[in-house]
All heavy atoms as an XYZ file, in Angstrom:
899
protein
N       0.820     -1.175      0.009
C      -0.048     -0.006      0.010
C       0.874      1.280     -0.005
O       0.660      2.216     -0.776
C      -0.975      0.005      1.246
C      -1.686      1.308      1.305
C      -1.936     -1.155      1.122
N       1.976      1.268      0.839
C       2.805      2.440      0.842
C       3.474      2.672     -0.461
O       3.615      3.867     -0.927
C       3.951      2.285      1.945
C       3.338      2.567      3.328
O       2.551      3.470      3.524
N       3.834      1.765      4.281
N       3.884      1.594     -1.161
C       4.526      1.727     -2.456
C       3.554      2.368     -3.455
O       3.938      3.328     -4.212
C       4.934      0.353     -2.882
C       5.483      0.280     -4.256
C       5.768     -1.192     -4.578
N       5.871     -1.389     -6.011
C       6.915     -1.918     -6.550
N       7.881     -2.382     -5.844
N       7.048     -2.041     -7.831
N       2.323      1.941     -3.535
C       1.304      2.482     -4.377
C       1.033      3.953     -4.097
O       0.990      4.734     -4.990
C       0.024      1.679     -4.289
O       0.333      0.260     -4.602
C      -1.030      2.220     -5.242
N       0.914      4.245     -2.853
C       0.650      5.666     -2.405
C       1.834      6.526     -2.798
O       1.654      7.616     -3.355
C       0.390      5.734     -0.927
C      -0.945      5.043     -0.549
C       0.406      7.186     -0.414
C      -1.183      4.801      0.894
N       3.039      6.026     -2.495
C       4.193      6.865     -2.845
C       4.341      7.130     -4.319
O       4.545      8.252     -4.793
C       5.472      6.181     -2.351
C       6.799      6.868     -2.601
C       6.837      8.207     -1.850
C       7.999      5.985     -2.250
N       4.173      6.040     -5.149
C       4.265      6.219     -6.579
C       3.207      7.177     -7.130
O       3.569      8.055     -7.956
N       1.957      7.053     -6.674
C       0.957      7.927     -7.163
C       1.181      9.375     -6.689
O       1.064     10.303     -7.473
C      -0.412      7.456     -6.649
N       1.557      9.581     -5.457
C       1.768     10.873     -4.897
C       2.930     11.592     -5.673
O       2.800     12.782     -6.131
C       2.071     10.819     -3.449
C       2.675     12.058     -2.866
C       1.934     13.220     -2.860
C       3.942     12.083     -2.456
C       2.488     14.416     -2.343
C       4.521     13.250     -1.956
C       3.760     14.404     -1.914
N       4.032     10.901     -5.873
C       5.182     11.518     -6.539
C       4.852     11.716     -8.038
O       5.256     12.790     -8.525
C       6.425     10.631     -6.429
C       7.015     10.570     -4.931
C       8.192      9.573     -4.940
C       7.484     11.964     -4.528
N       4.123     10.825     -8.663
C       3.761     11.023    -10.029
C       2.913     12.281    -10.179
O       3.110     13.052    -11.116
N       1.963     12.488     -9.315
C       1.070     13.667     -9.395
C       1.889     14.904     -9.117
O       1.494     15.987     -9.542
C      -0.061     13.572     -8.351
C      -1.157     12.659     -8.803
C      -2.438     12.803     -8.010
N      -2.219     12.553     -6.555
C      -2.280     11.381     -5.969
N      -2.517     10.303     -6.671
N      -2.016     11.328     -4.681
N       3.014     14.848     -8.365
C       3.798     15.980     -8.103
C       4.814     16.252     -9.226
O       5.641     17.136     -9.143
C       4.597     15.726     -6.740
N       4.759     15.472    -10.227
C       5.611     15.641    -11.439
C       6.979     14.964    -11.339
O       7.891     15.262    -12.106
N       7.134     14.071    -10.391
C       8.402     13.376    -10.177
C       8.410     12.106    -11.010
O       7.426     11.346    -10.975
C       8.592     13.022     -8.687
C       9.881     12.245     -8.499
C       8.602     14.256     -7.880
N       9.449     11.838    -11.782
C       9.599     10.589    -12.501
C      10.171      9.559    -11.532
O      11.187      9.800    -10.885
C      10.498     10.765    -13.673
C       9.856     11.590    -14.737
C      10.659     11.563    -16.066
N      12.092     11.626    -15.823
C      13.051     11.403    -16.725
N      12.718     11.098    -17.948
N      14.281     11.491    -16.419
N       9.502      8.417    -11.433
C       9.849      7.422    -10.391
C      10.136      6.091    -11.065
O       9.440      5.677    -11.977
C       8.680      7.250     -9.449
C       9.015      6.164     -8.376
C       8.328      8.512     -8.722
N      11.187      5.443    -10.652
C      11.477      4.033    -11.036
C      11.295      3.224     -9.775
O      12.037      3.444     -8.787
C      12.985      3.977    -11.519
O      13.137      4.775    -12.682
C      13.261      2.508    -11.919
N      10.361      2.328     -9.800
C      10.128      1.465     -8.675
C      10.790      0.081     -8.895
O      10.913     -0.417    -10.000
C       8.593      1.126     -8.543
C       7.780      2.340     -8.085
S       8.040      2.620     -6.333
C       6.724      3.787     -6.009
N      11.301     -0.442     -7.783
C      11.874     -1.798     -7.802
C      11.151     -2.654     -6.743
O      10.458     -2.109     -5.922
C      13.391     -1.740     -7.596
C      14.088     -0.977     -8.702
C      13.696     -1.170     -6.240
N      11.396     -3.917     -6.762
C      10.700     -4.861     -5.908
C      11.395     -5.156     -4.642
O      10.782     -5.583     -3.645
C      10.401     -6.161     -6.658
C       9.385     -5.978     -7.743
O       8.346     -5.342     -7.537
N       9.656     -6.463     -8.895
N      12.709     -4.997     -4.582
C      13.442     -5.335     -3.361
C      14.822     -4.641     -3.369
O      15.218     -3.947     -4.319
C      13.599     -6.872     -3.252
C      14.302     -7.508     -4.457
O      15.265     -6.934     -4.957
O      13.912     -8.619     -4.844
N      15.535     -4.847     -2.265
C      16.848     -4.228     -2.105
C      17.911     -4.664     -3.174
O      18.654     -3.860     -3.637
N      17.837     -5.947     -3.478
C      18.756     -6.432     -4.500
C      18.583     -5.730     -5.901
O      19.546     -5.338     -6.550
C      18.682     -7.972     -4.670
S      19.131     -8.795     -3.145
N      17.363     -5.591     -6.255
C      17.029     -4.883     -7.493
C      17.412     -3.412     -7.467
O      17.815     -2.805     -8.372
C      15.530     -5.048     -7.887
C      15.190     -4.509     -9.253
C      13.793     -4.689     -9.625
O      12.981     -5.415     -8.934
O      13.391     -4.143    -10.663
N      17.257     -2.846     -6.237
C      17.612     -1.406     -6.094
C      19.091     -1.232     -6.308
O      19.512     -0.295     -6.991
C      17.276     -0.956     -4.666
N      19.893     -2.143     -5.813
C      21.366     -2.093     -6.031
C      21.719     -2.227     -7.541
O      22.458     -1.445     -8.078
C      22.094     -3.169     -5.222
C      23.559     -3.230     -5.617
C      21.898     -2.894     -3.752
N      21.067     -3.206     -8.173
C      21.310     -3.383     -9.637
C      20.892     -2.149    -10.459
O      21.650     -1.667    -11.314
C      20.501     -4.571    -10.086
C      21.040     -5.937     -9.621
C      20.098     -7.038    -10.088
C      22.403     -6.175    -10.118
N      19.680     -1.642    -10.161
C      19.179     -0.499    -10.964
C      19.997      0.788    -10.681
O      20.199      1.549    -11.580
C      17.743     -0.252    -10.678
C      16.758     -1.351    -11.063
C      16.673     -1.585    -12.538
N      15.995     -0.576    -13.304
C      14.665     -0.511    -13.451
N      13.858     -1.418    -12.899
N      14.121      0.489    -14.125
N      20.382      0.982     -9.482
C      21.123      2.238     -9.134
C      22.488      2.258     -9.823
O      23.007      3.325    -10.141
C      21.327      2.316     -7.636
N      22.986      1.059    -10.145
C      24.310      1.019    -10.831
C      24.215      1.248    -12.277
O      25.247      1.607    -12.952
N      23.038      1.136    -12.831
C      22.863      1.227    -14.297
C      22.201      2.504    -14.773
O      21.970      2.651    -15.956
N      21.925      3.379    -13.882
C      21.163      4.653    -14.271
C      21.645      5.810    -13.419
O      22.249      5.592    -12.411
C      19.694      4.390    -14.131
N      21.314      6.960    -13.915
C      21.628      8.247    -13.161
C      20.343      8.684    -12.471
O      19.371      8.986    -13.106
C      22.147      9.222    -14.161
C      22.220     10.669    -13.566
C      23.384     10.786    -12.582
N      23.380     12.214    -12.190
C      22.888     12.688    -10.987
N      22.263     11.859    -10.219
N      22.991     13.897    -10.678
N      20.395      8.718    -11.164
C      19.164      9.179    -10.384
C      19.659     10.404     -9.627
O      20.764     10.459     -9.173
C      18.707      8.076     -9.466
C      18.170      6.836    -10.121
C      18.839      5.658    -10.165
C      16.918      6.945    -10.784
C      18.327      4.562    -10.796
C      16.411      5.832    -11.405
C      17.137      4.632    -11.477
N      18.684     11.306     -9.387
C      18.924     12.459     -8.583
C      18.837     12.125     -7.102
O      19.443     12.839     -6.275
C      18.020     13.606     -8.952
C      18.351     14.182    -10.303
O      19.538     14.279    -10.611
O      17.466     14.513    -11.042
N      18.058     11.182     -6.744
C      17.868     10.780     -5.376
C      17.388      9.309     -5.306
O      16.869      8.828     -6.277
C      16.867     11.664     -4.601
N      17.632      8.691     -4.189
C      17.167      7.309     -3.927
C      16.219      7.326     -2.698
O      16.605      7.857     -1.676
C      18.349      6.382     -3.638
C      19.439      6.270     -4.694
C      20.593      5.485     -4.146
C      18.912      5.685     -5.928
N      15.109      6.731     -2.827
C      14.226      6.530     -1.686
C      14.282      5.055     -1.408
O      13.851      4.253     -2.210
C      12.748      6.959     -2.011
C      12.540      8.363     -2.390
C      11.030      8.631     -2.679
C      13.023      9.298     -1.360
N      14.847      4.718     -0.259
C      15.026      3.268      0.076
C      14.244      2.954      1.295
O      14.483      3.459      2.381
C      16.517      2.944      0.280
C      17.448      3.262     -0.872
C      18.920      3.138     -0.457
C      17.129      2.319     -1.989
N      13.364      2.013      1.192
C      12.615      1.568      2.288
C      13.566      0.770      3.224
O      14.254     -0.108      2.728
C      11.427      0.680      1.863
C      10.443      0.438      2.998
O      10.866     -0.093      4.059
O       9.253      0.688      2.824
N      13.565      1.014      4.470
C      14.499      0.341      5.379
C      14.141     -1.127      5.537
O      15.081     -1.972      5.696
C      14.447      1.032      6.765
C      15.015      2.448      6.696
C      15.202      0.208      7.810
C      16.492      2.503      6.131
N      12.902     -1.522      5.340
C      12.493     -2.879      5.540
C      12.164     -3.590      4.205
O      11.143     -4.195      4.110
C      11.270     -2.950      6.507
S      11.726     -2.423      8.161
N      13.043     -3.513      3.200
C      12.795     -4.187      1.964
C      13.164     -5.686      2.124
O      14.067     -6.061      2.888
C      13.704     -3.601      0.863
C      13.299     -2.219      0.434
S      14.294     -1.596     -0.938
C      15.826     -1.346     -0.205
N      12.504     -6.519      1.294
C      12.889     -7.933      1.301
C      14.215     -8.131      0.555
O      14.575     -7.312     -0.231
C      11.779     -8.615      0.577
C      11.094     -7.560     -0.259
C      11.314     -6.267      0.485
N      14.915     -9.224      0.877
C      16.105     -9.582      0.192
C      17.339     -8.822      0.685
O      18.376     -9.448      1.090
N      17.239     -7.500      0.757
C      18.362     -6.681      1.126
C      17.680     -5.395      1.730
O      16.986     -4.729      1.021
C      19.224     -6.359     -0.020
C      20.592     -5.708      0.198
C      21.505     -6.645      1.004
C      21.286     -5.413     -1.092
N      17.916     -5.141      3.026
C      17.267     -3.982      3.612
C      17.871     -2.689      3.066
O      18.900     -2.712      2.422
C      17.430     -3.999      5.126
C      18.791     -3.932      5.645
O      19.430     -2.936      5.448
O      19.259     -4.955      6.249
N      17.185     -1.573      3.386
C      17.654     -0.263      2.829
C      19.052      0.138      3.229
O      19.809      0.659      2.469
N      19.430     -0.165      4.503
C      20.775      0.223      4.964
C      21.814     -0.554      4.174
O      22.850     -0.040      3.692
C      20.929     -0.024      6.482
C      22.334      0.157      6.914
C      20.022      0.946      7.251
N      21.611     -1.869      4.030
C      22.581     -2.695      3.302
C      22.614     -2.354      1.788
O      23.653     -2.334      1.218
C      22.192     -4.205      3.435
O      22.239     -4.581      4.785
N      21.414     -2.092      1.215
C      21.349     -1.687     -0.171
C      22.174     -0.396     -0.391
O      22.970     -0.297     -1.307
C      19.882     -1.496     -0.641
N      21.979      0.580      0.492
C      22.702      1.872      0.318
C      24.219      1.614      0.432
O      24.968      2.182     -0.287
C      22.219      2.891      1.362
C      22.907      4.257      1.228
C      22.806      4.876     -0.137
C      22.445      5.168      2.321
N      24.612      0.787      1.419
C      26.019      0.398      1.527
C      26.615     -0.065      0.284
O      27.708      0.344     -0.103
N      25.912     -0.974     -0.392
C      26.376     -1.554     -1.635
C      26.384     -0.513     -2.735
O      27.340     -0.483     -3.581
C      25.569     -2.770     -2.035
C      25.870     -4.035     -1.132
C      25.171     -5.227     -1.555
O      24.867     -5.385     -2.789
N      24.916     -6.174     -0.681
N      25.360      0.301     -2.852
C      25.285      1.356     -3.843
C      26.389      2.335     -3.687
O      27.081      2.679     -4.631
C      23.910      2.069     -3.813
C      22.820      1.112     -4.272
C      23.900      3.288     -4.652
C      21.391      1.584     -3.915
N      26.681      2.728     -2.450
C      27.746      3.669     -2.192
C      29.161      3.076     -2.489
O      30.045      3.714     -3.030
C      27.658      4.161     -0.762
C      26.495      5.116     -0.550
C      26.284      5.406      0.966
N      27.452      5.983      1.621
C      27.651      7.317      1.865
N      26.655      8.080      1.556
N      28.723      7.699      2.391
N      29.291      1.772     -2.114
C      30.652      1.099     -2.373
C      30.844      1.032     -3.882
O      31.954      1.304     -4.358
C      30.574     -0.296     -1.759
N      29.876      0.719     -4.660
C      30.033      0.558     -6.108
C      30.338      1.943     -6.679
O      31.247      2.091     -7.510
C      28.809     -0.002     -6.762
C      29.085     -0.141     -8.245
C      27.933     -0.730     -9.084
N      26.799     -1.042     -8.421
C      25.800     -1.733     -8.952
N      25.875     -2.112    -10.198
N      24.745     -2.000     -8.247
N      29.637      2.990     -6.234
C      29.888      4.337     -6.733
C      31.363      4.759     -6.472
O      32.001      5.270     -7.319
C      28.904      5.333     -6.124
N      31.802      4.432     -5.292
C      33.209      4.804     -4.876
C      34.205      4.049     -5.720
O      35.200      4.642     -6.193
C      33.451      4.453     -3.405
N      33.975      2.801     -5.970
C      34.821      1.980     -6.861
C      34.871      2.535     -8.250
O      35.966      2.544     -8.887
C      34.380      0.477     -6.865
O      34.399     -0.007     -5.534
C      35.197     -0.322     -7.764
N      33.756      2.912     -8.740
C      33.635      3.457    -10.135
C      34.014      4.920    -10.213
O      34.082      5.476    -11.332
C      32.220      3.236    -10.683
C      31.901      1.732    -10.775
C      30.444      1.489    -11.124
O      29.642      2.485    -11.202
O      30.093      0.318    -11.381
N      34.240      5.577     -9.107
C      34.537      6.983     -9.089
C      33.355      7.844     -9.557
O      33.473      8.940    -10.012
N      32.157      7.317     -9.233
C      30.937      8.003     -9.670
C      30.274      8.597     -8.419
O      30.458      8.065     -7.309
C      29.971      7.001    -10.299
N      29.480      9.669     -8.595
C      28.798     10.225     -7.436
C      27.648      9.302     -7.045
O      27.079      8.640     -7.881
C      28.290     11.584     -7.964
C      28.207     11.364     -9.444
C      29.266     10.461     -9.796
N      27.418      9.315     -5.815
C      26.251      8.546     -5.275
C      25.179      9.525     -4.961
O      25.373     10.512     -4.291
C      26.581      7.757     -3.992
S      25.277      6.755     -3.353
N      23.955      9.304     -5.509
C      22.902     10.318     -5.234
C      22.520     10.259     -3.782
O      22.708      9.281     -3.045
C      21.736      9.792     -6.140
C      22.011      8.408     -6.477
C      23.525      8.265     -6.356
N      22.017     11.356     -3.295
C      21.481     11.419     -1.888
C      20.391     10.395     -1.656
O      19.548     10.133     -2.598
C      20.991     12.821     -1.688
C      20.737     13.402     -3.016
C      21.674     12.633     -4.002
N      20.437      9.778     -0.568
C      19.379      8.712     -0.226
C      18.532      9.148      0.955
O      18.988      9.714      1.862
C      20.110      7.397      0.098
N      17.284      8.791      0.801
C      16.254      9.072      1.839
C      15.790      7.765      2.396
O      15.327      6.870      1.690
C      15.087      9.854      1.285
C      14.048     10.125      2.379
C      15.539     11.141      0.619
N      15.883      7.577      3.709
C      15.378      6.361      4.354
C      13.859      6.533      4.509
O      13.355      7.491      5.090
C      16.013      6.209      5.732
N      13.185      5.569      3.997
C      11.683      5.530      4.157
C      11.431      4.475      5.230
O      11.765      3.301      5.078
C      10.978      5.152      2.836
C      11.394      6.098      1.674
C       9.457      5.116      3.054
C      10.947      7.581      1.947
N      10.878      4.950      6.357
C      10.758      4.012      7.507
C       9.691      4.504      8.499
O       9.451      5.680      8.617
C      12.108      3.927      8.186
O      12.034      2.994      9.307
C      12.610      5.296      8.661
N       9.166      3.534      9.258
C       8.294      3.858     10.373
C       9.156      4.049     11.634
O       8.652      4.404     12.666
C       7.311      2.730     10.564
N      10.471      3.706     11.514
C      11.332      3.814     12.665
C      11.919      5.220     12.698
O      12.898      5.486     12.044
C      12.511      2.799     12.551
C      11.967      1.387     12.374
O      10.972      1.004     13.008
N      12.652      0.604     11.537
N      11.314      6.067     13.491
C      11.683      7.507     13.507
C      12.123      8.053     14.803
O      12.163      9.212     14.997
C      10.549      8.364     12.893
C      10.290      8.025     11.462
C       9.270      8.198     13.686
N      12.524      7.156     15.718
C      13.070      7.610     17.003
C      14.382      8.304     16.776
O      15.094      7.881     15.814
C      13.118      6.468     17.964
C      11.842      5.823     18.408
C      12.102      4.579     19.267
C      10.933      6.815     19.134
N      14.802      9.190     17.674
C      16.078      9.931     17.436
C      17.293      8.975     17.267
O      18.114      9.252     16.378
C      16.241     10.752     18.681
C      14.815     10.991     19.146
C      14.037      9.721     18.819
N      17.371      7.926     18.037
C      18.543      7.054     17.800
C      18.478      6.284     16.552
O      19.513      6.029     15.898
C      18.720      6.035     19.047
C      17.535      5.089     19.148
O      16.323      5.514     18.993
O      17.752      3.943     19.454
N      17.297      5.939     16.040
C      17.115      5.307     14.717
C      17.512      6.212     13.588
O      18.214      5.923     12.672
C      15.693      4.814     14.559
C      15.375      3.705     15.497
C      13.876      3.432     15.675
O      13.064      4.382     15.606
N      13.569      2.150     15.750
N      17.137      7.490     13.761
C      17.475      8.495     12.707
C      18.985      8.714     12.754
O      19.612      8.823     11.626
C      16.793      9.839     13.055
C      15.275      9.832     12.713
C      14.648     11.121     13.022
N      13.262     11.185     12.665
C      12.815     11.611     11.478
N      13.647     12.047     10.541
N      11.504     11.582     11.226
N      19.675      8.664     13.855
C      21.087      8.804     13.930
C      21.787      7.630     13.221
O      22.751      7.777     12.537
C      21.538      8.830     15.406
C      21.163     10.147     16.129
O      20.848     11.116     15.404
O      21.244     10.141     17.332
N      21.218      6.418     13.400
C      21.724      5.253     12.721
C      21.668      5.342     11.170
O      22.594      5.032     10.499
C      21.009      3.963     13.160
C      21.290      3.579     14.572
C      20.424      2.410     15.013
O      19.505      1.965     14.332
N      20.655      1.980     16.242
N      20.599      5.942     10.711
C      20.440      6.096      9.273
C      21.406      7.153      8.744
O      22.011      6.935      7.663
C      18.955      6.446      8.904
C      17.993      5.369      9.372
C      16.747      5.736      9.959
C      18.247      4.018      9.294
C      15.893      4.775     10.359
C      17.430      3.045      9.696
C      16.192      3.452     10.281
O      15.381      2.473     10.703
N      21.570      8.212      9.465
C      22.566      9.230      9.020
C      23.937      8.614      9.050
O      24.691      8.861      8.134
C      22.482     10.431      9.972
C      21.452     11.452      9.568
C      21.609     12.742     10.310
N      21.289     12.639     11.735
C      20.073     12.689     12.241
N      19.082     12.796     11.480
N      19.973     12.525     13.557
N      24.267      7.834     10.053
C      25.617      7.202     10.154
C      25.796      6.213      8.959
O      26.937      6.002      8.438
C      25.780      6.461     11.451
N      24.723      5.586      8.445
C      24.786      4.683      7.363
C      24.896      5.420      6.022
O      25.068      4.700      4.994
C      23.614      3.762      7.402
N      24.798      6.722      6.024
C      24.942      7.475      4.766
C      23.651      8.118      4.179
O      23.714      8.684      3.117
N      22.526      7.941      4.873
C      21.319      8.556      4.410
C      21.326     10.017      4.633
O      21.757     10.484      5.727
C      20.085      7.903      5.088
C      19.681      6.564      4.554
C      20.200      5.452      5.226
C      18.910      6.414      3.464
C      19.881      4.197      4.744
C      18.547      5.154      2.980
C      19.070      4.017      3.625
N      20.906     10.775      3.684
C      20.889     12.259      3.717
C      19.690     12.730      4.556
O      19.692     13.878      5.083
C      20.881     12.894      2.368
N      18.626     11.941      4.604
C      17.355     12.302      5.248
C      16.584     11.069      5.504
O      16.882     10.012      4.964
C      16.544     13.335      4.391
N      15.523     11.202      6.296
C      14.514     10.167      6.546
C      13.164     10.750      6.414
O      12.915     11.921      6.768
C      14.661      9.612      8.024
C      16.039      9.128      8.376
C      16.921     10.216      8.869
O      16.481     11.225      9.450
N      18.226     10.080      8.585
N      12.229      9.968      5.954
C      10.851     10.287      5.910
C      10.068      9.121      6.493
O      10.303      7.981      6.164
C      10.375     10.544      4.433
S      10.957     12.081      3.788
N       9.162      9.489      7.363
C       8.411      8.467      8.103
C       7.271      7.941      7.330
O       6.822      8.502      6.345
N       6.850      6.741      7.721
C       5.599      6.121      7.259
C       4.590      6.178      8.387
O       4.998      5.888      9.513
C       5.799      4.696      6.800
C       6.750      4.578      5.605
C       6.758      3.118      5.060
C       7.491      2.169      5.928
N       7.735      0.804      5.327
N       3.377      6.548      8.184
C       2.829      6.909      6.884
C       3.409      8.224      6.407
O       3.958      8.997      7.190
C       1.334      7.081      7.129
C       1.198      7.275      8.632
C       2.396      6.612      9.241
N       3.365      8.490      5.090
C       4.017      9.570      4.522
C       3.334     10.948      4.868
O       2.175     11.038      4.892
C       3.978      9.490      2.941
C       4.684      8.299      2.457
C       4.012      7.212      1.920
C       6.032      8.188      2.534
C       4.643      6.092      1.487
C       6.713      7.057      2.074
C       6.035      5.994      1.582
N       4.192     11.900      5.132
C       3.759     13.284      5.201
C       4.128     13.924      3.877
O       5.342     14.088      3.605
C       4.447     13.946      6.422
C       4.018     15.425      6.507
O       4.205     16.187      5.568
O       3.641     15.804      7.616
N       3.185     14.253      3.039
C       3.477     14.726      1.697
C       4.341     15.958      1.680
O       5.299     16.125      0.918
C       2.178     14.991      1.001
C       1.367     13.786      0.750
C       0.062     14.073      0.091
N      -0.715     12.816     -0.091
C      -1.803     12.734     -0.722
N      -2.361     13.758     -1.279
N      -2.340     11.525     -0.819
N       4.054     16.860      2.602
C       4.852     18.106      2.638
C       6.315     17.809      3.049
O       7.257     18.352      2.427
C       4.263     19.145      3.621
N       6.520     16.954      4.000
C       7.818     16.545      4.459
C       8.635     15.911      3.342
O       9.739     16.259      3.076
C       7.756     15.596      5.630
C       9.098     15.071      6.054
C       9.073     13.919      7.091
O       7.987     13.292      7.173
O      10.106     13.656      7.709
N       7.964     15.022      2.602
C       8.618     14.297      1.498
C       9.038     15.217      0.402
O      10.156     15.248     -0.077
C       7.750     13.163      0.989
C       8.363     12.299     -0.090
C       9.668     11.694      0.307
C       7.346     11.255     -0.507
N       8.114     16.150      0.007
C       8.419     17.078     -1.079
C       9.469     18.039     -0.675
O      10.413     18.387     -1.414
C       7.201     17.773     -1.581
C       6.232     16.879     -2.414
C       4.992     17.708     -2.830
C       6.898     16.322     -3.589
N       9.440     18.529      0.568
C      10.470     19.481      1.097
C      11.780     18.776      1.085
O      12.841     19.403      0.793
C      10.056     19.950      2.435
C       8.964     21.008      2.459
O       8.720     21.585      1.415
N       8.226     21.113      3.568
N      11.849     17.499      1.536
C      13.069     16.757      1.562
C      13.686     16.659      0.169
O      14.860     16.877     -0.074
C      12.871     15.341      2.184
O      12.432     15.524      3.533
C      14.113     14.572      2.164
N      12.842     16.275     -0.776
C      13.324     16.117     -2.161
C      13.731     17.471     -2.707
O      14.796     17.547     -3.436
C      12.223     15.495     -3.054
C      11.970     14.030     -2.769
C      10.779     13.548     -3.580
C      13.170     13.158     -2.929
N      13.062     18.541     -2.469
C      13.470     19.879     -2.911
C      14.813     20.241     -2.393
O      15.601     20.909     -3.041
C      12.400     20.942     -2.566
C      11.114     20.886     -3.396
O      11.140     20.240     -4.452
O      10.112     21.473     -2.925
N      15.016     19.861     -1.107
C      16.283     20.227     -0.515
C      17.445     19.427     -1.018
O      18.561     19.877     -1.238
C      16.182     19.960      1.002
C      17.468     20.304      1.835
C      17.193     20.232      3.330
N      16.556     18.986      3.772
C      17.186     17.863      4.016
N      18.498     17.791      3.906
N      16.527     16.823      4.461
N      17.211     18.159     -1.438
C      18.281     17.230     -1.843
C      18.532     17.290     -3.323
O      19.669     16.958     -3.748
C      17.947     15.826     -1.454
C      17.934     15.599      0.027
C      17.457     14.147      0.293
C      19.241     15.803      0.727
N      17.537     17.643     -4.158
C      17.671     17.409     -5.625
C      17.385     18.677     -6.376
O      16.320     19.304     -6.156
C      16.589     16.414     -6.113
S      16.475     14.940     -5.174
N      18.236     19.031     -7.386
C      17.955     20.124     -8.195
C      16.782     19.764     -9.156
O      16.087     20.674     -9.615
C      19.251     20.405     -8.954
C      19.984     19.095     -8.881
C      19.547     18.388     -7.641
N      16.718     18.506     -9.595
C      15.668     18.101    -10.440
C      14.984     16.848     -9.836
O      15.656     15.955     -9.309
C      16.276     17.614    -11.790
C      16.978     18.714    -12.516
C      17.683     18.148    -13.787
N      18.571     17.040    -13.469
C      19.821     17.087    -13.103
N      20.383     18.224    -13.015
N      20.543     16.019    -12.867
N      13.649     16.795     -9.950
C      12.961     15.667     -9.295
C      12.953     14.381    -10.128
O      11.950     14.076    -10.756
C      11.571     16.265     -9.067
C      11.413     17.191    -10.222
C      12.808     17.782    -10.438
N      14.024     13.626    -10.130
C      14.069     12.307    -10.729
C      14.549     11.359     -9.692
O      15.599     11.398     -9.205
C      14.979     12.312    -11.936
C      15.003     11.007    -12.695
C      13.821     10.320    -12.930
C      16.144     10.440    -13.058
C      13.822      9.086    -13.610
C      16.217      9.237    -13.758
C      15.072      8.525    -14.009
N      13.629     10.525     -9.190
C      13.794      9.760     -8.004
C      13.634      8.247     -8.251
O      12.718      7.865     -8.987
C      12.822     10.173     -6.917
C      12.967      9.418     -5.634
C      12.955     11.648     -6.648
N      14.556      7.456     -7.663
C      14.359      6.016     -7.698
C      13.800      5.604     -6.309
O      14.361      5.962     -5.330
C      15.733      5.322     -7.909
N      12.690      4.997     -6.319
C      12.076      4.601     -5.075
C      12.092      3.046     -4.969
O      11.649      2.330     -5.811
C      10.589      5.003     -5.030
N      12.782      2.553     -3.913
C      12.876      1.128     -3.708
C      12.076      0.812     -2.456
O      12.424      1.115     -1.369
C      14.365      0.745     -3.489
N      10.915      0.204     -2.710
C      10.056     -0.204     -1.687
C       9.465     -1.577     -2.009
O       9.255     -1.836     -3.222
C       8.883      0.774     -1.507
C       9.358      2.123     -1.012
S       7.949      3.197     -0.698
C       7.139      2.293      0.636
N       9.214     -2.438     -1.070
C       8.699     -3.733     -1.402
C       7.287     -3.618     -1.947
O       6.605     -2.681     -1.551
C       8.729     -4.500     -0.115
C       8.728     -3.429      0.959
C       9.478     -2.218      0.363
N       6.920     -4.575     -2.838
C       5.552     -4.535     -3.301
C       4.529     -4.876     -2.216
O       4.870     -5.460     -1.239
C       5.511     -5.564     -4.417
C       6.636     -6.510     -4.055
C       7.677     -5.637     -3.345
N       3.338     -4.519     -2.450
C       2.267     -4.835     -1.467
C       2.106     -6.286     -1.351
O       2.272     -7.023     -2.333
C       0.925     -4.194     -1.870
N       1.958     -6.770     -0.153
C       1.812     -8.235      0.126
C       0.437     -8.724     -0.268
O      -0.522     -8.086     -0.282
C       2.071     -8.536      1.556
């Protein structure tokens, strides 16, 4: 449900979105395309958002390529959890359920152009 809501909301806001099914696919897709930002669900199947971002950042460093800013999408929004995501390399966090204004403000702050890759698990 969150994935559907996010895709529809961002699409209506004029953001081009590439959705993937899990963390492994996020790593693969992030290496083959240029994205302005990554939205990574912390609880993705296969590979969680923190691990996926670690692999994406490692590949970018190896290739000498920039890594787009990443936003942790999560229901875990306690201060110590937010600190963990920042330490893992996330530029920002957005809680679930989504606050539309927060999400758009975060993307406006991180990206000059709204082209976002959203990695969230499909609805069960």
